[in-house]
VOBA-1610 file (N, C-alpha, C; in pm, whole numbers, padded with zeros to 5 digits, always signed):
BEGIN
Unk-00908-04583+00926Unk-00785-04551+00998Unk-00791-04406+01043Unk-00777-04381+01175Unk-00782-04245+01228Unk-00657-04167+01193Unk-00660-04035+01220Unk-00550-03948+01182Unk-00420-03990+01249Unk-00426-04025+01379Unk-00305-04069+01448Unk-00252-04200+01393Unk-00343-04289+01355Unk-00303-04417+01295Unk-00233-04395+01162Unk-00285-04302+01082Unk-00223-04272+00952Unk-00083-04216+00975Unk-00071-04124+01069Unk+00060-04065+01100Unk+00158-04174+01143Unk+00111-04265+01227Unk+00196-04374+01274Unk+00239-04464+01159Unk+00145-04495+01070Unk+00176-04579+00954Unk+00279-04511+00865Unk+00257-04383+00835Unk+00349-04309+00749Unk+00488-04300+00812Unk+00493-04281+00942Unk+00622-04274+01013Unk+00695-04407+01006Unk+00620-04515+01022Unk+00679-04650+01015Unk+00739-04674+00878Unk+00665-04640+00774Unk+00713-04660+00637Unk+00828-04564+00604Unk+00819-04441+00657Unk+00927-04343+00636Unk+01057-04396+00696Unk+01049-04455+00815Unk+01168-04512+00880Unk+01227-04625+00796Unk+01140-04706+00739Unk+01183-04818+00654Unk+01259-04765+00531Unk+01201-04663+00468Unk+01263-04602+00349Unk+01397-04539+00387Unk+01399-04463+00496Unk+01522-04396+00538Unk+01633-04497+00569Unk+01597-04609+00630Unk+01698-04713+00661Unk+01761-04766+00533Unk+01678-04788+00431Unk+01731-04837+00304Unk+01821-04732+00240Unk+01777-04606+00239Unk+01855-04499+00175Unk+01988-04478+00247Unk+01987-04491+00379Unk+02112-04478+00455Unk+02208-04592+00421Unk+02155-04712+00408Unk+02241-04827+00375Unk+02293-04817+00232Unk+02214-04757+00144Unk+02253-04741+00004Unk+02380-04657-00009Unk+02393-04555+00075Unk+02509-04465+00066Unk+02606-04479+00183Unk+02599-04593+00253Unk+02682-04609+00372Unk+02829-04628+00336Unk+02855-04686+00219Unk+02993-04712+00178Unk+03041-04599+00088Unk+03141-04523+00131Unk+03190-04411+00048Unk+03251-04460-00082Unk+03254-04373-00182Unk+03321-04402-00308Unk+03392-04275-00353Unk+03474-04289-00455Unk+03550-04174-00507Unk+03481-04117-00630Unk+03485-03984-00647Unk+03537-03885-00553Unk+03443-03863-00434Unk+03502-03847-00317Unk+03426-03836-00194Unk+03326-03723-00193Unk+03357-03612-00261Unk+03266-03497-00260Unk+03135-03530-00332Unk+03141-03616-00435Unk+03018-03657-00505Unk+02932-03741-00411Unk+02995-03834-00341Unk+02925-03915-00242Unk+02860-03825-00137Unk+02936-03727-00088Unk+02886-03636+00015Unk+02766-03555-00034Unk+02773-03509-00159Unk+02664-03428-00215Unk+02538-03511-00233Unk+02551-03633-00282Unk+02437-03722-00298Unk+02373-03752-00163Unk+02458-03785-00065Unk+02410-03820+00068Unk+02343-03700+00135Unk+02399-03583+00117Unk+02347-03461+00180Unk+02201-03438+00141Unk+02173-03446+00012Unk+02036-03418-00034Unk+01942-03536-00011Unk+01991-03657-00030Unk+01905-03775-00018Unk+01860-03796+00127Unk+01947-03763+00222Unk+01916-03787+00363Unk+01878-03659+00437Unk+01840-03556+00363Unk+01807-03426+00424Unk+01667-03422+00483Unk+01594-03531+00473Unk+01457-03534+00525Unk+01358-03547+00412Unk+01235-03505+00437Unk+01131-03520+00336Unk+01028-03622+00380Unk+00911-03616+00317Unk+00799-03699+00359Unk+00806-03842+00306Unk+00887-03863+00202Unk+00902-03995+00138Unk+00768-04046+00085Unk+00681-03954+00044Unk+00545-03993+00004Unk+00546-04084-00119Unk+00640-04064-00209Unk+00643-04145-00332Unk+00677-04291-00304Unk+00789-04320-00236Unk+00814-04462-00204Unk+00708-04522-00112Unk+00654-04442-00021Unk+00550-04494+00068Unk+00426-04535-00012Unk+00387-04453-00109Unk+00271-04488-00193Unk+00298-04615-00271Unk+00421-04632-00319Unk+00456-04753-00394Unk+00443-04876-00304Unk+00499-04868-00184Unk+00491-04980-00089Unk+00346-05010-00051Unk+00268-04903-00028Unk+00129-04920+00017Unk+00042-04978-00094Unk+00064-04934-00216Unk-00012-04989-00330Unk+00020-05138-00348Unk+00146-05173-00332Unk+00188-05313-00341Unk+00117-05396-00234Unk+00110-05342-00114Unk+00043-05413-00004Unk-00108-05418-00025Unk-00165-05311-00081Unk-00309-05311-00110Unk-00347-05421-00207Unk-00251-05460-00290Unk-00275-05567-00387Unk-00228-05704-00337Unk-00198-05712-00208Unk-00169-05842-00147Unk-00023-05873-00123Unk+00067-05781-00156Unk+00210-05806-00139Unk+00261-05763-00003Unk+00390-05793+00022Unk+00458-05750+00144Unk+00556-05641+00105Unk+00534-05520+00156Unk+00604-05402+00110Unk+00755-05413+00105Unk+00815-05477+00204Unk+00961-05485+00210Unk+01020-05560+00091Unk+00939-05639+00023Unk+00988-05714-00094Unk+01025-05623-00210Unk+00969-05501-00214Unk+00999-05410-00325Unk+01063-05280-00274Unk+01130-05289-00160Unk+01191-05169-00103Unk+01294-05104-00198Unk+01380-05180-00266Unk+01473-05115-00360Unk+01402-05038-00471Unk+01296-05095-00525Unk+01223-05029-00633Unk+01153-04902-00584Unk+01090-04911-00468Unk+01022-04795-00411Unk+01121-04683-00382Unk+01237-04719-00325Unk+01336-04618-00289Unk+01405-04558-00411Unk+01411-04633-00519Unk+01467-04579-00643Unk+01387-04456-00689Unk+01257-04458-00663Unk+01172-04344-00700Unk+01214-04220-00621Unk+01252-04239-00495Unk+01295-04127-00411Unk+01426-04067-00462Unk+01514-04150-00520Unk+01636-04098-00579Unk+01603-04003-00694Unk+01506-04041-00775Unk+01466-03956-00888Unk+01402-03827-00837Unk+01317-03837-00737Unk+01256-03717-00679Unk+01364-03623-00624Unk+01463-03679-00553Unk+01569-03597-00494Unk+01654-03530-00601Unk+01687-03603-00708Unk+01762-03541-00818Unk+01685-03421-00873Unk+01553-03435-00886Unk+01473-03327-00943Unk+01474-03203-00853Unk+01477-03225-00722Unk+01483-03112-00628Unk+01617-03040-00638Unk+01725-03116-00644Unk+01859-03056-00657Unk+01865-02968-00780Unk+01818-03020-00893Unk+01824-02945-01019Unk+01725-02828-01019Unk+01607-02848-00962Unk+01507-02739-00955Unk+01561-02619-00877Unk+01643-02646-00775Unk+01692-02539-00688Unk+01806-02458-00751Unk+01864-02507-00858Unk+01981-02441-00918Unk+01951-02297-00961Unk+02051-02211-00960Unk+02032-02071-01001Unk+01967-02056-01138Unk+01998-02143-01232Unk+01940-02133-01367Unk+01795-02179-01371Unk+01748-02243-01266Unk+01611-02293-01260Unk+01530-02206-01164Unk+01504-02256-01041Unk+01423-02179-00947Unk+01504-02091-00853Unk+01636-02112-00852Unk+01729-02027-00776Unk+01690-02019-00628Unk+01677-02136-00563Unk+01643-02142-00421Unk+01767-02176-00339Unk+01778-02115-00223Unk+01895-02143-00138Unk+01859-02220-00011Unk+01731-02263+00000Unk+01687-02338+00116Unk+01595-02451+00072Unk+01619-02572+00124Unk+01536-02688+00092Unk+01532-02777+00215Unk+01411-02812+00259Unk+01393-02897+00377Unk+01465-02837+00499Unk+01465-02702+00504Unk+01521-02632+00618Unk+01673-02622+00616Unk+01737-02667+00508Unk+01883-02666+00500Unk+01927-02596+00372Unk+02053-02546+00370Unk+02104-02487+00245Unk+02096-02587+00130Unk+02061-02540+00012Unk+02046-02629-00103Unk+02182-02682-00149Unk+02179-02783-00233Unk+02301-02854-00273Unk+02406-02761-00334Unk+02364-02672-00424Unk+02463-02586-00491Unk+02523-02484-00395Unk+02449-02449-00291Unk+02504-02359-00188Unk+02614-02431-00111Unk+02594-02560-00084Unk+02690-02638-00006Unk+02809-02688-00088Unk+02782-02730-00211Unk+02885-02801-00287Unk+02924-02733-00419Unk+02858-02624-00453Unk+02883-02558-00581Unk+02791-02612-00689Unk+02771-02533-00793Unk+02675-02570-00897Unk+02715-02696-00972Unk+02842-02709-01008Unk+02886-02824-01088Unk+02861-02955-01013Unk+02898-02959-00884Unk+02880-03083-00807Unk+02733-03110-00781Unk+02651-03004-00765Unk+02507-03024-00748Unk+02447-03088-00873Unk+02488-03039-00990Unk+02440-03097-01116Unk+02481-03244-01125Unk+02605-03273-01093Unk+02655-03411-01102Unk+02589-03502-00998Unk+02561-03449-00879Unk+02491-03529-00777Unk+02352-03566-00827Unk+02284-03471-00891Unk+02153-03498-00950Unk+02163-03602-01061Unk+02262-03585-01148Unk+02283-03682-01257Unk+02306-03822-01200Unk+02387-03830-01095Unk+02420-03960-01035Unk+02298-04027-00974Unk+02216-03948-00903Unk+02096-04004-00840Unk+01997-04053-00944Unk+01978-03975-01049Unk+01886-04015-01156Unk+01931-04146-01220Unk+02058-04155-01254Unk+02109-04274-01321Unk+02109-04395-01229Unk+02153-04374-01106Unk+02164-04486-01012Unk+02027-04540-00972Unk+01926-04456-00985Unk+01790-04502-00953Unk+01754-04625-01036Unk+01794-04626-01162Unk+01758-04739-01249Unk+01844-04862-01221Unk+01966-04841-01171Unk+02048-04955-01127Unk+01982-05023-01007Unk+01937-04941-00913Unk+01873-04996-00793Unk+01739-05062-00827Unk+01660-04993-00911Unk+01528-05046-00946Unk+01540-05181-01016Unk+01642-05197-01100Unk+01652-05315-01184Unk+01716-05435-01115Unk+01758-05420-00988Unk+01813-05536-00919Unk+01700-05636-00894Unk+01723-05759-00930Unk+01615-05858-00928Unk+01606-05926-00793Unk+01524-05869-00706Unk+01502-05930-00574Unk+01378-06018-00580Unk+01388-06123-00661Unk+01281-06223-00677Unk+01154-06168-00740Unk+01164-06056-00809Unk+01051-06004-00885Unk+01068-06050-01030Unk+00965-06109-01089Unk+00977-06154-01228Unk+01022-06040-01320Unk+01109-06075-01416Unk+01172-05975-01502Unk+01070-05893-01579Unk+00961-05956-01622Unk+00859-05883-01698Unk+00797-05770-01617Unk+00772-05797-01491Unk+00715-05693-01404Unk+00817-05581-01379Unk+00943-05619-01358Unk+01047-05518-01340Unk+01057-05427-01463Unk+01054-05488-01581Unk+01063-05411-01705Unk+00945-05315-01718Unk+00824-05363-01687Unk+00705-05275-01692Unk+00718-05161-01593Unk+00772-05190-01474Unk+00791-05087-01373Unk+00892-04983-01417Unk+01003-05028-01477Unk+01105-04936-01527Unk+01048-04846-01636Unk+00969-04905-01725Unk+00907-04827-01833Unk+00815-04719-01776Unk+00738-04756-01676Unk+00647-04661-01612Unk+00724-04547-01545Unk+00832-04582-01476Unk+00911-04482-01405Unk+00980-04386-01502Unk+01039-04441-01607Unk+01108-04356-01705Unk+01009-04264-01777Unk+00891-04315-01806Unk+00788-04234-01873Unk+00746-04117-01784Unk+00729-04143-01655Unk+00683-04039-01563Unk+00790-03936-01533Unk+00917-03978-01539Unk+01026-03889-01499Unk+01078-03803-01614Unk+01053-03842-01738Unk+01115-03776-01852Unk+01024-03682-01929Unk+01035-03688-02062Unk+00962-03593-02147Unk+00811-03620-02150Unk+00770-03735-02099Unk+00628-03765-02088Unk+00570-03716-01956Unk+00656-03661-01870Unk+00610-03623-01738Unk+00690-03511-01675Unk+00771-03546-01573Unk+00830-03447-01484Unk+00917-03344-01556Unk+01003-03387-01645Unk+01093-03293-01713Unk+01014-03197-01802Unk+00911-03248-01867Unk+00826-03161-01950Unk+00756-03056-01862Unk+00709-03099-01746Unk+00644-03006-01654Unk+00738-02898-01605Unk+00862-02938-01572Unk+00960-02840-01526Unk+00994-02741-01637Unk+01007-02793-01761Unk+01036-02704-01874Unk+00925-02602-01893Unk+00800-02649-01887Unk+00687-02557-01904Unk+00680-02458-01789Unk+00716-02502-01669Unk+00718-02415-01552Unk+00814-02298-01574Unk+00932-02328-01626Unk+01033-02224-01653Unk+00985-02131-01764Unk+00930-02188-01870Unk+00882-02109-01984Unk+00770-02015-01942Unk+00688-02058-01847Unk+00564-01986-01812Unk+00583-01876-01708Unk+00704-01864-01652Unk+00727-01757-01555Unk+00699-01621-01618Unk+00623-01541-01547Unk+00588-01404-01587Unk+00485-01396-01701Unk+00436-01513-01747Unk+00326-01511-01843Unk+00194-01501-01766Unk+00089-01459-01833Unk-00043-01450-01768Unk-00092-01591-01733Unk-00122-01616-01606Unk-00166-01750-01566Unk-00293-01793-01639Unk-00296-01919-01685Unk-00418-01973-01744Unk-00436-02118-01702Unk-00560-02164-01706Unk-00597-02294-01650Unk-00525-02411-01719Unk-00522-02411-01852Unk-00463-02524-01923Unk-00314-02538-01893Unk-00244-02423-01887Unk-00100-02428-01865Unk-00068-02474-01723Unk-00137-02418-01625Unk-00107-02456-01487Unk-00143-02602-01463Unk-00247-02652-01528Unk-00283-02792-01514Unk-00177-02882-01578Unk-00125-02840-01693Unk-00018-02919-01759Unk+00106-02923-01671Unk+00144-02807-01617Unk+00265-02801-01533Unk+00250-02894-01412Unk+00140-02882-01341Unk+00122-02960-01218Unk+00104-03109-01247Unk+00028-03139-01353Unk+00005-03280-01388Unk+00135-03348-01429Unk+00221-03273-01496Unk+00347-03330-01546Unk+00456-03327-01440Unk+00474-03210-01379Unk+00588-03191-01290Unk+00575-03268-01159Unk+00455-03279-01106Unk+00437-03343-00975Unk+00351-03469-00983Unk+00235-03459-01046Unk+00140-03570-01041Unk+00190-03693-01116Unk+00269-03675-01221Unk+00314-03789-01301Unk+00396-03887-01219Unk+00491-03836-01139Unk+00576-03925-01061Unk+00500-03985-00942Unk+00407-03910-00886Unk+00325-03964-00776Unk+00231-04073-00831Unk+00172-04046-00948Unk+00090-04150-01012Unk+00172-04276-01038Unk+00293-04257-01093Unk+00379-04371-01124Unk+00416-04449-00997Unk+00438-04377-00888Unk+00476-04444-00763Unk+00371-04545-00720Unk+00245-04501-00721Unk+00136-04592-00683Unk+00118-04702-00788Unk+00123-04663-00915Unk+00100-04759-01023Unk+00207-04868-01025Unk+00332-04829-00999Unk+00442-04926-00999Unk+00420-05031-00889Unk+00370-04988-00774Unk+00339-05084-00669Unk+00240-05189-00717Unk+00139-05144-00790Unk+00038-05237-00844Unk+00099-05326-00952Unk+00182-05268-01039Unk+00245-05346-01148Unk+00333-05456-01090Unk+00415-05422-00992Unk+00508-05520-00934Unk+00436-05630-00857Unk+00313-05602-00813Unk+00235-05703-00741Unk+00163-05799-00835Unk+00169-05769-00965Unk+00098-05846-01067Unk-00053-05834-01052Unk-00097-05713-01017Unk-00241-05687-01006Unk-00307-05695-01143Unk-00439-05714-01144Unk-00511-05719-01271Unk-00516-05580-01334Unk-00547-05577-01464Unk-00542-05452-01541Unk-00634-05344-01484Unk-00755-05382-01445Unk-00849-05283-01390Unk-00796-05223-01260Unk-00739-05306-01175Unk-00684-05257-01048Unk-00568-05160-01072Unk-00481-05194-01167Unk-00369-05105-01201Unk-00423-04970-01249Unk-00528-04973-01331Unk-00588-04849-01382Unk-00646-04766-01269Unk-00719-04828-01178Unk-00781-04756-01066Unk-00674-04695-00974Unk-00566-04769-00953Unk-00458-04718-00869Unk-00385-04603-00939Unk-00372-04611-01071Unk-00308-04503-01146Unk-00391-04375-01139Unk-00523-04389-01151Unk-00612-04272-01140Unk-00601-04213-00999Unk-00601-04299-00900Unk-00583-04255-00761Unk-00455-04174-00747Unk-00344-04228-00799Unk-00215-04160-00790Unk-00215-04026-00861Unk-00277-04022-00978Unk-00287-03898-01056Unk-00362-03791-00977Unk-00474-03829-00919Unk-00560-03732-00848Unk-00493-03682-00721Unk-00434-03772-00642Unk-00370-03725-00519Unk-00242-03649-00550Unk-00177-03685-00662Unk-00057-03613-00703Unk-00087-03469-00739Unk-00197-03449-00811Unk-00238-03314-00848Unk-00284-03237-00724Unk-00360-03304-00637Unk-00405-03241-00513Unk-00285-03200-00427Unk-00185-03286-00421Unk-00063-03260-00344Unk+00002-03129-00388Unk+00010-03107-00520Unk+00073-02986-00570Unk-00015-02863-00551Unk-00145-02878-00565Unk-00237-02766-00541Unk-00223-02721-00395Unk-00219-02819-00303Unk-00203-02788-00160Unk-00068-02721-00137Unk+00036-02768-00207Unk+00168-02708-00198Unk+00164-02560-00237Unk+00091-02530-00343Unk+00075-02391-00388Unk+00011-02304-00280Unk-00091-02360-00216Unk-00162-02286-00111Unk-00072-02266+00010Unk+00002-02371+00047Unk+00092-02361+00162Unk+00202-02258+00137Unk+00245-02244+00013Unk+00348-02144-00020Unk+00301-02003+00015Unk+00169-01983+00009Unk+00111-01853+00042Unk+00084-01841+00191Unk+00032-01949+00251Unk-00022-01940+00386Unk+00073-01980+00499Unk+00181-02052+00465Unk+00271-02102+00570Unk+00398-02020+00578Unk+00470-02035+00688Unk+00596-01963+00707Unk+00711-02044+00650Unk+00825-01978+00632Unk+00945-02046+00585Unk+00984-02159+00679Unk+00968-02136+00811Unk+01004-02238+00910Unk+00917-02362+00894Unk+00789-02343+00869Unk+00697-02457+00853Unk+00728-02534+00725Unk+00758-02462+00617Unk+00779-02526+00487Unk+00916-02588+00472Unk+01016-02530+00539Unk+01153-02576+00520Unk+01217-02519+00396Unk+01144-02430+00327Unk+01195-02359+00209Unk+01130-02222+00210Unk+01182-02127+00134Unk+01129-01991+00143Unk+00980-01984+00108Unk+00898-01934+00199Unk+00756-01916+00169Unk+00740-01796+00076Unk+00634-01797-00002Unk+00608-01687-00094Unk+00697-01686-00216Unk+00776-01794-00235Unk+00871-01795-00347Unk+00800-01804-00482Unk+00682-01869-00485Unk+00608-01880-00611Unk+00570-01742-00664Unk+00521-01657-00574Unk+00478-01523-00615Unk+00598-01438-00657Unk+00707-01450-00580Unk+00827-01372-00613Unk+00882-01411-00750Unk+00874-01540-00782Unk+00927-01589-00910Unk+00824-01581-01023Unk+00705-01526-00992Unk+00596-01517-01090Unk+00560-01655-01146Unk+00556-01754-01056Unk+00522-01890-01097Unk+00373-01900-01131Unk+00343-01990-01226Unk+00204-02016-01260Unk+00154-02124-01165Unk+00065-02088-01074Unk+00016-02179-00971Unk-00137-02181-00972Unk-00194-02275-00899Unk-00340-02281-00891Unk-00398-02156-00825Unk-00341-02108-00712Unk-00396-01984-00656Unk-00386-01864-00750Unk-00283-01861-00834Unk-00270-01748-00927Unk-00378-01750-01034Unk-00435-01867-01059Unk-00543-01881-01158Unk-00681-01879-01091Unk-00695-01956-00983Unk-00827-01978-00923Unk-00849-01903-00792Unk-00741-01853-00730Unk-00753-01797-00595Unk-00735-01906-00491Unk-00705-01867-00369Unk-00672-01963-00264Unk-00792-02049-00223Unk-00908-01986-00203Unk-01026-02060-00158Unk-01068-02166-00259Unk-01076-02128-00386Unk-01118-02224-00489Unk-01013-02333-00507Unk-00886-02298-00490Unk-00779-02398-00499Unk-00798-02506-00393Unk-00835-02465-00272Unk-00861-02562-00165Unk-00980-02652-00201Unk-01083-02593-00262Unk-01200-02671-00306Unk-01161-02772-00413Unk-01075-02728-00505Unk-01028-02817-00613Unk-00950-02935-00553Unk-00862-02905-00457Unk-00785-03012-00393Unk-00878-03113-00325Unk-00981-03062-00257Unk-01078-03150-00192Unk-01150-03239-00292Unk-01189-03182-00406Unk-01255-03259-00510Unk-01166-03367-00569Unk-01038-03335-00586Unk-00942-03432-00639Unk-00923-03549-00543Unk-00919-03520-00413Unk-00907-03626-00312Unk-01030-03716-00315Unk-01148-03655-00331Unk-01272-03734-00340Unk-01267-03826-00463Unk-01220-03774-00576Unk-01207-03855-00698Unk-01111-03971-00675Unk-00999-03942-00606Unk-00899-04045-00579Unk-00959-04158-00494Unk-01034-04121-00393Unk-01095-04221-00303Unk-01197-04305-00378Unk-01276-04240-00463Unk-01375-04314-00543Unk-01306-04420-00629Unk-01195-04382-00690Unk-01124-04473-00779Unk-01061-04589-00703Unk-00995-04558-00592Unk-00920-04662-00520Unk-01013-04765-00456Unk-01136-04725-00427Unk-01231-04819-00367Unk-01277-04927-00465Unk-01241-04911-00593Unk-01282-05009-00695Unk-01179-05120-00715Unk-01066-05115-00645Unk-00961-05213-00672Unk-00997-05352-00620Unk-00932-05449-00677Unk-00944-05587-00632Unk-00835-05608-00526Unk-00865-05564-00405Unk-00768-05569-00296Unk-00821-05491-00177Unk-00730-05444-00093Unk-00770-05370+00027Unk-00728-05223+00014Unk-00824-05133-00012Unk-00790-04993-00038Unk-00779-04906+00088Unk-00806-04961+00206Unk-00828-04879+00325Unk-00712-04783+00356Unk-00588-04834+00352Unk-00474-04748+00387Unk-00455-04637+00285Unk-00474-04668+00158Unk-00462-04567+00052Unk-00572-04461+00066Unk-00689-04502+00107Unk-00798-04407+00134Unk-00757-04313+00247Unk-00702-04369+00353Unk-00661-04290+00469Unk-00549-04192+00434Unk-00454-04236+00352Unk-00344-04148+00310Unk-00398-04030+00229Unk-00494-04057+00143Unk-00553-03951+00062Unk-00615-03844+00151Unk-00690-03887+00252Unk-00751-03792+00345Unk-00648-03715+00425Unk-00541-03782+00463Unk-00436-03718+00541Unk-00367-03608+00459Unk-00343-03632+00332Unk-00272-03535+00247Unk-00348-03403+00240Unk-00480-03410+00248Unk-00563-03288+00240Unk-00546-03200+00363Unk-00500-03260+00473Unk-00490-03184+00600Unk-00348-03140+00631Unk-00253-03171+00544Unk-00114-03142+00577Unk-00088-02991+00583Unk+00011-02953+00662Unk+00042-02812+00682Unk+00186-02777+00647Unk+00259-02875+00593Unk+00398-02848+00553Unk+00438-02944+00443
//
């Protein structure tokens, strides 16, 4: 799949995800300000890479992506909650996200916290709706998602990220932060697609490794872009990692070596995904595309 074809595919899937997310919050509820805060952050844009990977992995294993749209989009609710909370003054203290004022700037800290809480909780309501997926597979998918989002993954990574500010950067710590905070949920996104398709154990393992590797590469590239791109390109303040004394791959390895590491991770991901019992072509193309992204 050529670069333009990958872009077209990602855009098509992004539109599908956005349509579902818009319909999810189309009906207002009380209190209206909570609805507004959830909608503001959830529909503020973004690449939707996590739900897209879930849909694509499901299709790589022989399924039809739209059959698991609620489950894939539930992952985006969890990702969005994490962004709202990460931006809070007590955390990363950012006032710009996806080119727009962050949730607490628009709605105040209390409502931003509650909007995040609501998205996290509602994600599991949406994921668990039984749209003709066998209950055992749904349960396995929920277990995978909760493991990746909580103390086994994203929350642990965020905690270590906060603890590590202003400490001397080291390889083990930065790897733990990135593997937990970013790669865990990206790995889970791909793996859940395979689980819901009832793929064989080896295929699920290969897809999980693929997700882990591209998830880590995604964050390494993010670190580099924070240094090399402008605020307008990123949609959030550039150079914020350095200002906050964040532990990043460039702070440990330098920018050039970080790019080499990202390239190696993408190669590992492609090697793993080519072993699946299914059609890996689109997942291979997505991996290559992620290495070339500029925002």
